[in-house]
Each structure stands twice: as C-alpha cells, then as structure tokens.
N, C-alpha and C positions, 0 to 999 in steps of 0.2 A: 250348262258350260262342258265343255270338251274335256277330255284328260289332259291334252297339251294346254289348254288353258289353266287347267288347276296345277300342272306341272310347272308352267312359268311363274304361277303365283308362289308356290311353294319353294320356287329356286329362288325369286325375289326376297324371301321372310326369309329364308336358310341365309342370305348373308350378313344382314342385321343380326340375327340369331347368333352367328357365329363371333362378331365382336361381342355382343354382349353375353355372352356365356366364358367369352374370355376375359372380360372387363368383372363378372364376378367370382370367377376363380383366382383373379389380383387382389379383391377385396378381402375373398375369405382366407387367403393367405396372408394377408396382413393385416388382420382383425388381431392377432394375438392369439384367437383360441387353439392354435395348434402349436406347438412347440417343436418346429422342423430338425432343431438339431437333435432332439432325442428320437425322431421318425425312422426308420430303416428305411436304407436308399433302395427303395422296390416300388412297386406301383399299388400299394394299398393305398397309401394318403392322397397321392393324387386322382386314384378312383373313386375316392369317399368325396375328396373337393370337387371334382367333376359330378360326382351323384347329384351332388347339392345344388352346384351351379344350375344343374338342366331343371331340377326340381325348379329353383325359385325362376328362374328365367321362362319355363312352361308359362306362368302366370300372365308374362308380358303377351303370351298367343291367344289367352283361353277369352272366349266372346264373356261380357260383362253379365250376360242374361243367358242361361240354357233353357231351352223350350222343353218339351218332352220330345218333339224329333230329334234335335240336337243331342240330347241323353241319350236318346236309344240308340243313335248314329254312333257316338263316343263307345257305348256298349259294344254295340257290333263289331266297333274296329279292334276293340282289346282284344277281343277273342279270336283273331284270326291269327 
C-alpha cells in the first residue's frame, strides 16, 4: 500500500467517523448522566463528552482480532 492509498482510506473512514462521533455526543448528552443545567459554560464538559465519544467510537474501527504483528504496530505508533 502506498502512502497515498493509506491516506485515501483514512479520509474515507474519517467521514463516517465524524458522523459517528457527533451521534455518540448527542447520545451522551441526552443520556441524563450529565446535569447540563449545573455545568459551567466552559469547555470542561464538552471535552469530557468528546473524550468518551472518541473512546466509544474507536471500537468501531478496531480489528476484530489483533494478531501479534498488529499489536506490535499499535504499540510502535503509540510511542510516536
């Protein structure tokens, strides 16, 4: 795979990922787990919601099974 091919695939997934993250944020905000009336008008709660949504959405893009080579590549990329 070339760099260009990889980026094309990533861009393709990002479009769907963006929609999924927004949908998950809506779900989290409507869940009742956060009292928005009591939250300060700053970026703390939105950052927390986005963090949880990103974490939840990440499972949609994880391979079903991680072989040893895949696990090694993840650890290698996490160190960059």
